[in-house]
N, C-alpha and C positions, 0 to 999 in steps of 0.2 A: 536909389536910391528902392529898395524890393516892398512890396509892402504884407508881400506871402509872407513874410519867413513870423516863425512865433518864438525861435528856435536859436542857439547859433552855435556850433561842437567847436572844438579845437584836439588838432594832436596838439602831443605833449613837450617827445624829444625830437629838440630842433629846431621846433616854432613856443612852440609859448616857454619854451628853456632853449639857449643856447648850450649850443656843442663843443664851438674851440675852448672849452678854459681846459677840450679833453686832452692836447695836447698836452698842455702845462703838464698834466698829471702826469701822461703816459711819459716825459721826457724826463722820469725820477724815472724810470725800468728799461727806457729806448735809449741815455745822454748822443742829445742831437738827429735821434729821429723819432722825437714824437707825435713830430704833425702825423708820418706815414705813416706809424705805424696807431694809432691813435681812428686815421683814415680807414686802415687795416679793420683794424678793432671793427667797427660797425658795418661795413660793408658782410663781412660774416657772420652779424647778427643778423641785420635782414637777412643774407641766405641764409641761412638754419631755420631765420621764422618764416619761411618762403618755400623749405623739401620740406619741412615738418607739416607744416597745411598740405600740399601735394601729393606724400605720403601717409598722412592720418596717422602719424606718430609722435603725441604731443609731451612738450617738455612747457613749462611754465617759461614767465621772459626771463625769469631772474636764472636760470640755468640755461636758457639761451646765450645768456647774455655772459656770463659764465665762462664754458663749452668752447662762446669763440674769443675770446682773453686770450684762453687757453691753448686755440689755435695757432689763435695770429701771433702768439708768442717764441710759442714751437718754432714757424717758417719763421722769427726772424729773431734765433738766434736767442732770447729768451729765457730765464728761466720760471719755468709761467707756477713756479711755488711762489716767487714774490713778487712774477706778478699782479696773483692773490691777494698779498698778504696786501700792496699799496693801493696795486689803482679796482679795486672792485667790487666799492662803495658810489667807484667815480658818476655813477649817472644817479647817485640820491641828492646829489652834490653838487648838478650844477645849478649854475645862477639867471632867471628870470631877466629880458630878453628887454632894454629898455624904457621897449615903447607895451607893452601889455599892457601897464597900468591902471592909464590913459583908453585904452583902447577899452580895456573893463568894465569900467565907469562909464565909457560915452553908451555905451553898448548895455551895459545894467541901468541906465539911469532914460533909454530908448525906449523897458520893460522885454526886453525879454529873459529868456531867459537861455543862461551860460553852462557850456557845460565843457568836461576834456572828454576826448575816443581816444587810448591809448591798448597799447600791445600791451605793454610794464602793466606787472602784477598787484595785485590791490597795495598789495604793501609796497610793494616801489615807486606807488604816484601819490598813497597818503606819505610819505617819506623823500620824494623829490618835491611835491605843492610843500611841503610843509616848511621846506630849509628855503626853500622863493620864501616865500609870502606869502605863500595862495592858497592858503590849506584852509579859506574858508570864499573866495572866492568864488564858486563858482553850483549851482547845484544842483550839477549829478554830476562824475566821475567815474565812470566806465572802461569796467576793460576787458580784453580778447580772453583772460578767463574762463567768461561768461561762456562765450559758445568754443572756448576748446579749440579754436582756428585765430589765424593773424592773418590783421591788411594786407594787402588787398580784396579778404576771402568775403564776398559779402553779407554773411553772418555778425561779422561786425559788427556792417556799416548799419545796420537790420537795430541792432542795441540803441541807439543812438532814438529811433519815431518808440520802438518797444517802450523806453525812459520815460517821455512825455507824452503820449498818444498821440502828438501828430505829423500828417501824412509828412517820409523823406521829402516831400516839392514844398514845402515849412519848415522844414528845417537844415540851414549851413552852419557847411562846413569851409575849417580855415587852414593849409598849411602850409609848411613849405615844400614838399616831398613831391618832384612828378609823380611818381607809383601812389603815391597816396590819394589826390590830386584826381588819378585815375578814378582808382577805382571808386572814391569816393560821386564822381562822373557818375561811374555805369547804375553807383546802386540808384542812383535816384536824389541826391542833395543838390543842394547849391548853393556850388562849392567855387570858390574864393583860391587862388592858387597864392603865398607870399611865394613868390621868384625870385632867385639866384640873383642876384644884380648880374647881366651879360646875356647872352640870346640865349631866348630852351624851347624847348611841345616841350606838353606829358609826353607817354608814349603812345606808338598811333596804335589802339587793340581799339577801334572803332566804341570807342567814346566818345560823349558830347564833350568839346572843350568845356575846358571851365574859365570862367574871365580872371584875371590878373591885376593881386592887387598887391595896393601897400599897407605896413598897419596904418598910418593915415588915415586911408579909406576905406580903411575898414564899415568905421561907423554909418558913413553913410550907404552902402551897400547891399545893409544888412538892417541896420533900421526901416522902423517898420512907420 
């Protein structure tokens, strides 16, 4: 239990929303290879965000996602036009994880401000949350668009204290992504890393280590 926390923000893709169904969608364009295609698409999507942030060549997440899809299709012998027509909106249709609603209800009941902090564009976030039944679940939905940088750049995490008026040390952040947990810790947020099953550590970048947690434990970890 942490009595300093006043707000809790969540990563969206892969945290609140389950990425596993991407493999099913991608199976339509890469039969027998849907899972590997989806993994490659996601990896390229993230790689492009990091490269664009480093070199200062901004493009929004919708464009990055589309570019990553085309790159993945070309590299795996899939027609890019067909891939775009079939799965281009897949990130708008991801399902919410089964544990999310109960966790949000408990955190809301504890009086905490709730938010999303994501690389997605404002439009992508609105569509994804609405389609997942979470359209009214958050007080703040913050997009990297506002700073034209991508996580784990500190400017993105700084959106949370700017929006809430609370210092980083009073803001919780939950993510399944190890690199996101490392970035948020380096910025000074109180991070709960929802570590995937199996052993694992966050990248060794000199940042404080996040606490590891499960969905069931999040309310006890963050609630005042």
